VOBAVEX-60800 format. One record per residue (C-alpha): residue number from 1; residue in three letters; x negated, y negated, z. Coordinates in nm, 4 decimals, always signed. Layout:
% VOBAVEX-60800
{i->NUM aa->ALA xx->X yy->Y zz->Z}
...
//
This chain:
% VOBAVEX-60800
{i->1 aa->MET xx->-30.7186 yy->-7.8286 zz->+15.9122}
{i->2 aa->GLU xx->-30.7955 yy->-7.4774 zz->+15.8362}
{i->3 aa->LEU xx->-31.0956 yy->-7.4884 zz->+16.0390}
{i->4 aa->LYS xx->-30.8985 yy->-7.6049 zz->+16.3437}
{i->5 aa->SER xx->-30.6210 yy->-7.3598 zz->+16.3046}
{i->6 aa->SER xx->-30.8581 yy->-7.0655 zz->+16.2716}
{i->7 aa->ARG xx->-31.0275 yy->-7.2030 zz->+16.5967}
{i->8 aa->LYS xx->-30.6896 yy->-7.1986 zz->+16.7661}
{i->9 aa->ARG xx->-30.6311 yy->-6.8468 zz->+16.6467}
{i->10 aa->GLY xx->-30.9550 yy->-6.7485 zz->+16.7749}
{i->11 aa->LEU xx->-30.9089 yy->-6.8951 zz->+17.1214}
{i->12 aa->SER xx->-30.5566 yy->-6.7530 zz->+17.1366}
{i->13 aa->GLY xx->-30.6964 yy->-6.4009 zz->+17.0602}
{i->14 aa->MET xx->-30.9753 yy->-6.4378 zz->+17.3107}
{i->15 aa->GLY xx->-30.7028 yy->-6.5603 zz->+17.5704}
{i->16 aa->ARG xx->-30.5085 yy->-6.2437 zz->+17.4923}
{i->17 aa->ARG xx->-30.8242 yy->-6.0187 zz->+17.5315}
{i->18 aa->GLN xx->-30.8988 yy->-6.1738 zz->+17.8688}
{i->19 aa->SER xx->-30.5357 yy->-6.1326 zz->+17.9842}
{i->20 aa->LEU xx->-30.5275 yy->-5.7513 zz->+17.8881}
{i->21 aa->VAL xx->-30.8904 yy->-5.7268 zz->+18.0657}
{i->22 aa->MET xx->-30.7411 yy->-5.8930 zz->+18.3744}
{i->23 aa->ASN xx->-30.4071 yy->-5.6822 zz->+18.3729}
{i->24 aa->ASN xx->-30.6379 yy->-5.3486 zz->+18.3528}
{i->25 aa->GLN xx->-30.8450 yy->-5.4791 zz->+18.6450}
{i->26 aa->LEU xx->-30.5298 yy->-5.5384 zz->+18.8424}
{i->27 aa->PHE xx->-30.4112 yy->-5.1995 zz->+18.7601}
{i->28 aa->LEU xx->-30.7297 yy->-5.0538 zz->+18.9168}
{i->29 aa->PHE xx->-30.6692 yy->-5.2078 zz->+19.2224}
{i->30 aa->VAL xx->-30.3039 yy->-5.0691 zz->+19.2365}
{i->31 aa->LEU xx->-30.4136 yy->-4.7127 zz->+19.1317}
{i->32 aa->PRO xx->-30.5090 yy->-4.5825 zz->+19.4858}
{i->33 aa->ALA xx->-30.1723 yy->-4.6807 zz->+19.6361}
{i->34 aa->LEU xx->-30.0007 yy->-4.5437 zz->+19.3328}
{i->35 aa->LEU xx->-30.1896 yy->-4.2214 zz->+19.3724}
{i->36 aa->ILE xx->-30.1218 yy->-4.1999 zz->+19.7204}
{i->37 aa->PHE xx->-29.7490 yy->-4.2666 zz->+19.6700}
{i->38 aa->SER xx->-29.7268 yy->-3.9974 zz->+19.4125}
{i->39 aa->VAL xx->-29.8916 yy->-3.7354 zz->+19.6386}
{i->40 aa->PHE xx->-29.7100 yy->-3.7923 zz->+19.9312}
{i->41 aa->TRP xx->-29.3656 yy->-3.8828 zz->+19.7973}
{i->42 aa->ILE xx->-29.2856 yy->-3.8524 zz->+19.4507}
{i->43 aa->VAL xx->-29.4394 yy->-3.4854 zz->+19.4365}
{i->44 aa->PRO xx->-29.2618 yy->-3.3646 zz->+19.7579}
{i->45 aa->PHE xx->-28.9498 yy->-3.5294 zz->+19.6384}
{i->46 aa->LEU xx->-28.9438 yy->-3.3198 zz->+19.2955}
{i->47 aa->ARG xx->-29.0413 yy->-3.0003 zz->+19.4907}
{i->48 aa->LEU xx->-28.7476 yy->-3.0683 zz->+19.6995}
{i->49 aa->PHE xx->-28.5063 yy->-3.0327 zz->+19.4039}
{i->50 aa->ALA xx->-28.7171 yy->-2.7274 zz->+19.2970}
{i->51 aa->TYR xx->-28.6751 yy->-2.5591 zz->+19.6363}
{i->52 aa->SER xx->-28.2885 yy->-2.6456 zz->+19.6602}
{i->53 aa->VAL xx->-28.2078 yy->-2.3636 zz->+19.4092}
{i->54 aa->THR xx->-28.4280 yy->-2.0928 zz->+19.5809}
{i->55 aa->ASP xx->-28.4195 yy->-1.8570 zz->+19.8771}
{i->56 aa->TYR xx->-28.7293 yy->-1.9928 zz->+20.0191}
{i->57 aa->ASN xx->-28.7889 yy->-1.9464 zz->+20.3690}
{i->58 aa->GLY xx->-29.0773 yy->-2.1769 zz->+20.4253}
{i->59 aa->PHE xx->-29.3530 yy->-1.8942 zz->+20.4960}
{i->60 aa->ASN xx->-29.3045 yy->-1.6219 zz->+20.2207}
{i->61 aa->PRO xx->-29.4684 yy->-1.7589 zz->+19.9057}
{i->62 aa->GLN xx->-29.2432 yy->-1.5111 zz->+19.7152}
{i->63 aa->TYR xx->-28.9101 yy->-1.6460 zz->+19.6461}
{i->64 aa->ASN xx->-28.6053 yy->-1.6036 zz->+19.4079}
{i->65 aa->ASN xx->-28.3821 yy->-1.8494 zz->+19.2050}
{i->66 aa->VAL xx->-28.0377 yy->-1.8492 zz->+19.3257}
{i->67 aa->GLY xx->-27.8930 yy->-2.1265 zz->+19.1265}
{i->68 aa->PHE xx->-27.6321 yy->-2.3347 zz->+19.3092}
{i->69 aa->ASP xx->-27.5437 yy->-2.0809 zz->+19.5729}
{i->70 aa->ASN xx->-27.7189 yy->-2.2873 zz->+19.8309}
{i->71 aa->PHE xx->-27.5106 yy->-2.5760 zz->+19.7446}
{i->72 aa->LYS xx->-27.1885 yy->-2.3741 zz->+19.7410}
{i->73 aa->VAL xx->-27.2766 yy->-2.2308 zz->+20.1055}
{i->74 aa->ILE xx->-27.3295 yy->-2.5704 zz->+20.2216}
{i->75 aa->PHE xx->-26.9845 yy->-2.7016 zz->+20.1104}
{i->76 aa->GLU xx->-26.8014 yy->-2.3895 zz->+20.2055}
{i->77 aa->SER xx->-26.9437 yy->-2.3631 zz->+20.5575}
{i->78 aa->GLY xx->-26.8214 yy->-2.7122 zz->+20.6853}
{i->79 aa->ILE xx->-27.1552 yy->-2.8032 zz->+20.8076}
{i->80 aa->LEU xx->-27.2055 yy->-3.0805 zz->+20.5342}
{i->81 aa->THR xx->-26.8514 yy->-3.2216 zz->+20.6253}
{i->82 aa->ALA xx->-26.9212 yy->-3.2386 zz->+21.0027}
{i->83 aa->SER xx->-27.2702 yy->-3.3687 zz->+20.9753}
{i->84 aa->ILE xx->-27.1430 yy->-3.6575 zz->+20.7468}
{i->85 aa->LYS xx->-26.8506 yy->-3.7352 zz->+20.9694}
{i->86 aa->ASN xx->-27.0752 yy->-3.7550 zz->+21.2624}
{i->87 aa->THR xx->-27.3286 yy->-3.9612 zz->+21.0957}
{i->88 aa->LEU xx->-27.0690 yy->-4.2148 zz->+20.9447}
{i->89 aa->ILE xx->-26.9094 yy->-4.2457 zz->+21.3068}
{i->90 aa->TYR xx->-27.2574 yy->-4.3111 zz->+21.4468}
{i->91 aa->THR xx->-27.3519 yy->-4.5601 zz->+21.1786}
{i->92 aa->VAL xx->-27.0192 yy->-4.7481 zz->+21.1983}
{i->93 aa->LEU xx->-27.0564 yy->-4.7989 zz->+21.5811}
{i->94 aa->LEU xx->-27.4197 yy->-4.8880 zz->+21.5528}
{i->95 aa->VAL xx->-27.3066 yy->-5.1939 zz->+21.2928}
{i->96 aa->VAL xx->-26.9930 yy->-5.2808 zz->+21.4684}
{i->97 aa->VAL xx->-27.0686 yy->-5.2697 zz->+21.8170}
{i->98 aa->GLY xx->-27.4568 yy->-5.3179 zz->+21.8026}
{i->99 aa->ASN xx->-27.4283 yy->-5.6330 zz->+21.5583}
{i->100 aa->SER xx->-27.1399 yy->-5.7980 zz->+21.7389}
{i->101 aa->LEU xx->-27.3149 yy->-5.7535 zz->+22.0760}
{i->102 aa->ALA xx->-27.6343 yy->-5.8676 zz->+21.9145}
{i->103 aa->ILE xx->-27.4725 yy->-6.1878 zz->+21.7982}
{i->104 aa->VAL xx->-27.3065 yy->-6.2579 zz->+22.1359}
{i->105 aa->LEU xx->-27.6322 yy->-6.2034 zz->+22.3099}
{i->106 aa->SER xx->-27.8054 yy->-6.4391 zz->+22.0524}
{i->107 aa->LEU xx->-27.5600 yy->-6.7086 zz->+22.1028}
{i->108 aa->ALA xx->-27.5897 yy->-6.6869 zz->+22.4746}
{i->109 aa->LEU xx->-27.9829 yy->-6.6951 zz->+22.4638}
{i->110 aa->ASN xx->-27.9966 yy->-6.9846 zz->+22.2094}
{i->111 aa->SER xx->-27.9454 yy->-7.2403 zz->+22.4660}
{i->112 aa->LYS xx->-28.1923 yy->-7.4587 zz->+22.6391}
{i->113 aa->ILE xx->-28.2002 yy->-7.3658 zz->+23.0158}
{i->114 aa->LYS xx->-28.4713 yy->-7.2829 zz->+23.2683}
{i->115 aa->GLY xx->-28.6211 yy->-6.9612 zz->+23.2398}
{i->116 aa->MET xx->-28.4784 yy->-6.8734 zz->+22.8969}
{i->117 aa->SER xx->-28.8032 yy->-6.7267 zz->+22.7706}
{i->118 aa->PHE xx->-28.7751 yy->-6.4556 zz->+23.0426}
{i->119 aa->TYR xx->-28.4282 yy->-6.3615 zz->+22.9590}
{i->120 aa->ARG xx->-28.5179 yy->-6.3213 zz->+22.5804}
{i->121 aa->SER xx->-28.8129 yy->-6.1119 zz->+22.6716}
{i->122 aa->ALA xx->-28.6011 yy->-5.8908 zz->+22.9234}
{i->123 aa->ALA xx->-28.3589 yy->-5.8473 zz->+22.6388}
{i->124 aa->TYR xx->-28.6268 yy->-5.7309 zz->+22.3923}
{i->125 aa->ILE xx->-28.7981 yy->-5.4986 zz->+22.6304}
{i->126 aa->PRO xx->-28.5929 yy->-5.1899 zz->+22.5463}
{i->127 aa->THR xx->-28.7175 yy->-5.2060 zz->+22.1889}
{i->128 aa->LEU xx->-29.0723 yy->-5.1547 zz->+22.2815}
{i->129 aa->PHE xx->-29.0341 yy->-4.8110 zz->+22.4231}
{i->130 aa->SER xx->-29.0167 yy->-4.4960 zz->+22.2042}
{i->131 aa->ALA xx->-28.7186 yy->-4.3028 zz->+22.1362}
{i->132 aa->ILE xx->-28.8674 yy->-4.0061 zz->+22.3302}
{i->133 aa->VAL xx->-28.9062 yy->-4.2096 zz->+22.6387}
{i->134 aa->ILE xx->-28.5676 yy->-4.3795 zz->+22.6188}
{i->135 aa->GLY xx->-28.3870 yy->-4.0294 zz->+22.5439}
{i->136 aa->PHE xx->-28.5369 yy->-3.8793 zz->+22.8373}
{i->137 aa->ILE xx->-28.4492 yy->-4.1820 zz->+23.0692}
{i->138 aa->TRP xx->-28.0953 yy->-4.1756 zz->+22.9468}
{i->139 aa->SER xx->-28.0821 yy->-3.8120 zz->+23.0054}
{i->140 aa->TYR xx->-28.1475 yy->-3.8924 zz->+23.3626}
{i->141 aa->VAL xx->-27.8895 yy->-4.1698 zz->+23.3855}
{i->142 aa->TYR xx->-27.6133 yy->-3.9172 zz->+23.2313}
{i->143 aa->MET xx->-27.7263 yy->-3.6285 zz->+23.4247}
{i->144 aa->PRO xx->-27.4188 yy->-3.4729 zz->+23.6120}
{i->145 aa->ASP xx->-27.3947 yy->-3.4826 zz->+23.9840}
{i->146 aa->LYS xx->-27.7454 yy->-3.6244 zz->+24.0221}
{i->147 aa->GLY xx->-27.7786 yy->-3.8968 zz->+23.7493}
{i->148 aa->MET xx->-27.7456 yy->-4.2889 zz->+23.8085}
{i->149 aa->ILE xx->-27.3908 yy->-4.2942 zz->+23.6531}
{i->150 aa->PRO xx->-27.2526 yy->-4.0248 zz->+23.8732}
{i->151 aa->ALA xx->-27.4269 yy->-4.1786 zz->+24.1943}
{i->152 aa->PHE xx->-27.2735 yy->-4.5061 zz->+24.1123}
{i->153 aa->MET xx->-26.9325 yy->-4.3736 zz->+24.0601}
{i->154 aa->ASP xx->-26.9657 yy->-4.2079 zz->+24.4057}
{i->155 aa->MET xx->-27.0599 yy->-4.5313 zz->+24.5658}
{i->156 aa->ILE xx->-26.7604 yy->-4.7067 zz->+24.4472}
{i->157 aa->GLY xx->-26.5507 yy->-4.4244 zz->+24.5473}
{i->158 aa->LEU xx->-26.4887 yy->-4.2507 zz->+24.2227}
{i->159 aa->ASP xx->-26.5622 yy->-3.8700 zz->+24.1642}
{i->160 aa->GLY xx->-26.8957 yy->-3.8661 zz->+24.0063}
{i->161 aa->SER xx->-26.8999 yy->-3.4868 zz->+23.9674}
{i->162 aa->GLN xx->-26.6284 yy->-3.5127 zz->+23.7014}
{i->163 aa->PHE xx->-26.8753 yy->-3.7334 zz->+23.4872}
{i->164 aa->ASN xx->-27.0574 yy->-3.5148 zz->+23.2076}
{i->165 aa->ILE xx->-27.0563 yy->-3.7220 zz->+22.8900}
{i->166 aa->LEU xx->-27.3414 yy->-3.5266 zz->+22.7020}
{i->167 aa->GLY xx->-27.1571 yy->-3.1831 zz->+22.7774}
{i->168 aa->ASP xx->-26.8127 yy->-3.3314 zz->+22.6302}
{i->169 aa->PHE xx->-26.7498 yy->-3.2219 zz->+22.2704}
{i->170 aa->GLY xx->-26.5502 yy->-3.5398 zz->+22.2231}
{i->171 aa->LYS xx->-26.7627 yy->-3.7904 zz->+22.3943}
{i->172 aa->ALA xx->-27.1344 yy->-3.6648 zz->+22.3244}
{i->173 aa->LEU xx->-27.1737 yy->-3.8702 zz->+22.0227}
{i->174 aa->TYR xx->-27.0542 yy->-4.1785 zz->+22.1779}
{i->175 aa->GLY xx->-27.2896 yy->-4.1192 zz->+22.4774}
{i->176 aa->ILE xx->-27.5949 yy->-4.1096 zz->+22.2260}
{i->177 aa->THR xx->-27.4660 yy->-4.4081 zz->+22.0153}
{i->178 aa->ILE xx->-27.4600 yy->-4.6088 zz->+22.3396}
{i->179 aa->VAL xx->-27.8267 yy->-4.5478 zz->+22.3938}
{i->180 aa->ASP xx->-27.9242 yy->-4.6185 zz->+22.0457}
{i->181 aa->ILE xx->-27.7292 yy->-4.9516 zz->+22.0527}
{i->182 aa->TRP xx->-27.9070 yy->-5.0275 zz->+22.3856}
{i->183 aa->LYS xx->-28.2455 yy->-4.9604 zz->+22.2541}
{i->184 aa->ASN xx->-28.2183 yy->-5.1620 zz->+21.9290}
{i->185 aa->ILE xx->-28.0077 yy->-5.4514 zz->+22.0475}
{i->186 aa->GLY xx->-28.3172 yy->-5.6624 zz->+22.1290}
{i->187 aa->SER xx->-28.4563 yy->-5.6505 zz->+21.7867}
{i->188 aa->THR xx->-28.1262 yy->-5.7252 zz->+21.6088}
{i->189 aa->MET xx->-28.0858 yy->-6.0067 zz->+21.8525}
{i->190 aa->ILE xx->-28.4313 yy->-6.1695 zz->+21.7655}
{i->191 aa->ILE xx->-28.3100 yy->-6.1747 zz->+21.3823}
{i->192 aa->TYR xx->-28.0053 yy->-6.3611 zz->+21.4701}
{i->193 aa->LEU xx->-28.1908 yy->-6.5906 zz->+21.7217}
{i->194 aa->ALA xx->-28.4423 yy->-6.6768 zz->+21.4630}
{i->195 aa->GLY xx->-28.1424 yy->-6.7603 zz->+21.2211}
{i->196 aa->LEU xx->-27.9540 yy->-6.9623 zz->+21.4908}
{i->197 aa->GLN xx->-28.2865 yy->-7.1595 zz->+21.5248}
{i->198 aa->THR xx->-28.2928 yy->-7.2738 zz->+21.1568}
{i->199 aa->ILE xx->-27.9741 yy->-7.4428 zz->+21.1693}
{i->200 aa->ASP xx->-27.9980 yy->-7.8026 zz->+21.1645}
{i->201 aa->GLU xx->-27.9049 yy->-7.9724 zz->+21.4892}
{i->202 aa->SER xx->-27.7455 yy->-8.2764 zz->+21.3219}
{i->203 aa->LEU xx->-27.5089 yy->-8.0465 zz->+21.1514}
{i->204 aa->LEU xx->-27.3839 yy->-7.9146 zz->+21.4695}
{i->205 aa->GLU xx->-27.3774 yy->-8.2751 zz->+21.6210}
{i->206 aa->SER xx->-27.1581 yy->-8.3890 zz->+21.3228}
{i->207 aa->ALA xx->-26.9016 yy->-8.0905 zz->+21.3540}
{i->208 aa->ARG xx->-26.8609 yy->-8.1604 zz->+21.7355}
{i->209 aa->MET xx->-26.8026 yy->-8.5315 zz->+21.6423}
{i->210 aa->ASP xx->-26.5283 yy->-8.4219 zz->+21.4103}
{i->211 aa->GLY xx->-26.3546 yy->-8.2595 zz->+21.7047}
{i->212 aa->CYS xx->-26.4842 yy->-7.8867 zz->+21.6771}
{i->213 aa->THR xx->-26.4672 yy->-7.6939 zz->+22.0015}
{i->214 aa->GLU xx->-26.7622 yy->-7.4392 zz->+22.0583}
{i->215 aa->LEU xx->-26.5568 yy->-7.1396 zz->+21.9305}
{i->216 aa->GLN xx->-26.4814 yy->-7.3313 zz->+21.6220}
{i->217 aa->LEU xx->-26.8304 yy->-7.4279 zz->+21.5665}
{i->218 aa->ILE xx->-26.9411 yy->-7.0657 zz->+21.5902}
{i->219 aa->ARG xx->-26.6937 yy->-6.9552 zz->+21.3480}
{i->220 aa->HIS xx->-26.6893 yy->-7.2115 zz->+21.0795}
{i->221 aa->VAL xx->-27.0358 yy->-7.3338 zz->+21.1003}
{i->222 aa->LYS xx->-27.2926 yy->-7.0790 zz->+21.2736}
{i->223 aa->LEU xx->-27.1640 yy->-6.7403 zz->+21.1502}
{i->224 aa->PRO xx->-27.1396 yy->-6.8698 zz->+20.8002}
{i->225 aa->LEU xx->-27.5134 yy->-6.9896 zz->+20.8068}
{i->226 aa->LEU xx->-27.6069 yy->-6.6590 zz->+20.9726}
{i->227 aa->ALA xx->-27.4916 yy->-6.4775 zz->+20.6706}
{i->228 aa->PRO xx->-27.8308 yy->-6.3838 zz->+20.5428}
{i->229 aa->SER xx->-27.9326 yy->-6.2741 zz->+20.8973}
{i->230 aa->ILE xx->-27.6160 yy->-6.0536 zz->+20.9058}
{i->231 aa->THR xx->-27.7073 yy->-5.8920 zz->+20.5658}
{i->232 aa->ILE xx->-28.0415 yy->-5.8037 zz->+20.6967}
{i->233 aa->ASN xx->-27.9137 yy->-5.6541 zz->+21.0296}
{i->234 aa->VAL xx->-27.6369 yy->-5.4737 zz->+20.8863}
{i->235 aa->ILE xx->-27.8528 yy->-5.3109 zz->+20.6321}
{i->236 aa->LEU xx->-28.1222 yy->-5.2416 zz->+20.8904}
{i->237 aa->THR xx->-27.8496 yy->-5.0686 zz->+21.1132}
{i->238 aa->VAL xx->-27.7028 yy->-4.8552 zz->+20.8496}
{i->239 aa->ILE xx->-28.0565 yy->-4.7234 zz->+20.7536}
{i->240 aa->ASN xx->-28.1166 yy->-4.6496 zz->+21.1344}
{i->241 aa->GLY xx->-27.7867 yy->-4.4652 zz->+21.1763}
{i->242 aa->LEU xx->-27.8012 yy->-4.2745 zz->+20.8434}
{i->243 aa->LYS xx->-28.1565 yy->-4.1257 zz->+20.9519}
{i->244 aa->ALA xx->-28.0355 yy->-4.0663 zz->+21.3001}
{i->245 aa->PHE xx->-28.2225 yy->-3.7752 zz->+21.4527}
{i->246 aa->ASP xx->-28.4256 yy->-3.8476 zz->+21.7500}
{i->247 aa->TYR xx->-28.1488 yy->-3.8852 zz->+22.0042}
{i->248 aa->PRO xx->-27.9510 yy->-3.5948 zz->+21.9101}
{i->249 aa->PHE xx->-28.2606 yy->-3.3773 zz->+21.9023}
{i->250 aa->ILE xx->-28.3984 yy->-3.5138 zz->+22.2444}
{i->251 aa->MET xx->-28.0650 yy->-3.5473 zz->+22.4456}
{i->252 aa->THR xx->-27.8114 yy->-3.2674 zz->+22.3140}
{i->253 aa->ASN xx->-27.9844 yy->-3.0684 zz->+22.0521}
{i->254 aa->GLY xx->-27.7118 yy->-3.1187 zz->+21.8293}
{i->255 aa->GLY xx->-27.4377 yy->-3.0089 zz->+22.0840}
{i->256 aa->PRO xx->-27.1998 yy->-2.9418 zz->+22.2529}
{i->257 aa->GLY xx->-27.1295 yy->-2.7086 zz->+21.9540}
{i->258 aa->THR xx->-27.1839 yy->-2.9281 zz->+21.6521}
{i->259 aa->SER xx->-27.0585 yy->-3.2479 zz->+21.7959}
{i->260 aa->THR xx->-27.3754 yy->-3.4481 zz->+21.7603}
{i->261 aa->ASN xx->-27.5059 yy->-3.2627 zz->+21.4367}
{i->262 aa->THR xx->-27.6240 yy->-3.5674 zz->+21.2136}
{i->263 aa->LEU xx->-27.7511 yy->-3.5304 zz->+20.8550}
{i->264 aa->MET xx->-28.1096 yy->-3.5460 zz->+20.9606}
{i->265 aa->PHE xx->-28.0606 yy->-3.3041 zz->+21.2527}
{i->266 aa->SER xx->-27.8610 yy->-3.0540 zz->+21.0458}
{i->267 aa->ILE xx->-28.1479 yy->-3.0538 zz->+20.7959}
{i->268 aa->TYR xx->-28.4148 yy->-2.9978 zz->+21.0606}
{i->269 aa->LYS xx->-28.2304 yy->-2.7188 zz->+21.2350}
{i->270 aa->MET xx->-28.1504 yy->-2.5395 zz->+20.8758}
{i->271 aa->ALA xx->-28.5225 yy->-2.5598 zz->+20.8005}
{i->272 aa->PHE xx->-28.7284 yy->-2.4958 zz->+21.1176}
{i->273 aa->THR xx->-28.4862 yy->-2.3084 zz->+21.3621}
{i->274 aa->GLU xx->-28.3003 yy->-2.1016 zz->+21.1043}
{i->275 aa->GLN xx->-28.6009 yy->-2.0857 zz->+20.8498}
{i->276 aa->GLN xx->-28.3650 yy->-2.1345 zz->+20.5539}
{i->277 aa->PHE xx->-28.5778 yy->-2.3873 zz->+20.3695}
{i->278 aa->GLY xx->-28.3715 yy->-2.3340 zz->+20.0434}
{i->279 aa->LYS xx->-28.0509 yy->-2.4315 zz->+20.1882}
{i->280 aa->ALA xx->-28.2225 yy->-2.7054 zz->+20.3841}
{i->281 aa->ALA xx->-28.3641 yy->-2.8548 zz->+20.0517}
{i->282 aa->ALA xx->-28.0217 yy->-2.8348 zz->+19.9013}
{i->283 aa->PHE xx->-27.8815 yy->-2.9881 zz->+20.2142}
{i->284 aa->SER xx->-28.1439 yy->-3.2840 zz->+20.1649}
{i->285 aa->VAL xx->-28.0495 yy->-3.3434 zz->+19.8028}
{i->286 aa->VAL xx->-27.6841 yy->-3.3804 zz->+19.8804}
{i->287 aa->SER xx->-27.7614 yy->-3.6033 zz->+20.1897}
{i->288 aa->PHE xx->-27.9854 yy->-3.8250 zz->+19.9608}
{i->289 aa->LEU xx->-27.7086 yy->-3.8720 zz->+19.7084}
{i->290 aa->VAL xx->-27.4675 yy->-3.9445 zz->+19.9926}
{i->291 aa->ILE xx->-27.6922 yy->-4.2142 zz->+20.1595}
{i->292 aa->ILE xx->-27.7604 yy->-4.3580 zz->+19.7998}
{i->293 aa->ALA xx->-27.3813 yy->-4.3946 zz->+19.7417}
{i->294 aa->ILE xx->-27.3530 yy->-4.5605 zz->+20.0796}
{i->295 aa->THR xx->-27.6420 yy->-4.7882 zz->+20.0464}
{i->296 aa->ALA xx->-27.5258 yy->-4.9033 zz->+19.6911}
{i->297 aa->VAL xx->-27.1631 yy->-4.9828 zz->+19.8093}
{i->298 aa->LEU xx->-27.2960 yy->-5.1562 zz->+20.1136}
{i->299 aa->LEU xx->-27.5341 yy->-5.3752 zz->+19.9156}
{i->300 aa->ILE xx->-27.2571 yy->-5.4589 zz->+19.6682}
{i->301 aa->PHE xx->-27.0245 yy->-5.5401 zz->+19.9603}
{i->302 aa->MET xx->-27.2698 yy->-5.7317 zz->+20.1629}
{i->303 aa->ASN xx->-27.3957 yy->-5.9667 zz->+19.8623}
{i->304 aa->LYS xx->-27.0139 yy->-6.0345 zz->+19.8032}
{i->305 aa->LYS xx->-26.9339 yy->-6.1285 zz->+20.1472}
{i->306 aa->GLU xx->-27.2485 yy->-6.3431 zz->+20.1799}
{i->307 aa->GLY xx->-27.1441 yy->-6.5411 zz->+19.8863}
{i->308 aa->GLU xx->-26.8048 yy->-6.5916 zz->+20.0265}
{i->309 aa->MET xx->-26.9330 yy->-6.7097 zz->+20.3713}
{i->310 aa->GLU xx->-27.1715 yy->-6.9507 zz->+20.1836}
//
């Protein structure tokens, strides 16, 4: 008995040693990726906090510690408030309008009619173009007097010369939001379409036999079963909205005034146009905290709603 127990202890000890060796070998495989992640993400992230309390201008290696003056200037100037407001409006419109249109489009394209593959491809095509190309195309579409929209307005008897959405302080943000929705509606629609195609057809037939109309079928069967797809799309859309930079930069350069200044564009402008890297770093820190808070609240809310829909 003692011999058997000692043999078992020896085998278990050997197993633990082999497990440790295996874990060390696996760590060696992960180490290169961990080093790259540390060098290109963790280290710059920590340096961001260090620069946020200095007057660093991005070029001069000599800079001074200014404490929390950068944060004070950001809050008192109103730039942060305006940028957060524009970013939230932009994000909410992307989430509500973009996802609503994508759901309607996916429902329409989830039918078996001739040429449906072509329609699905056509809806997805804008997603394939880069933001730069889309931005320049829509700048021409919106162009006063000579753009496509003013020309169309003239054709139907309206005064196209009065159309200047990108030059209007109160409408420019909505103009670039329309562009972002149009560009990304295809990718959002694909996720909803994939979710719809996983729904068991027998379940839909049972609901129809119970007297459900198509609208009731959508509301009480399809939408609840699309809860995971809705969660994914809402999170992706929120991320896209919070990091909005390309269209404000390409189409309006943050104007007119500060009407299209988003968080990311304000950081870029402060760092590379005004050469105030210290203040831009402080702005980035505050923006990071704001985005983390919004994301956390969103995840809690979406998980709760998804549980209710299921």
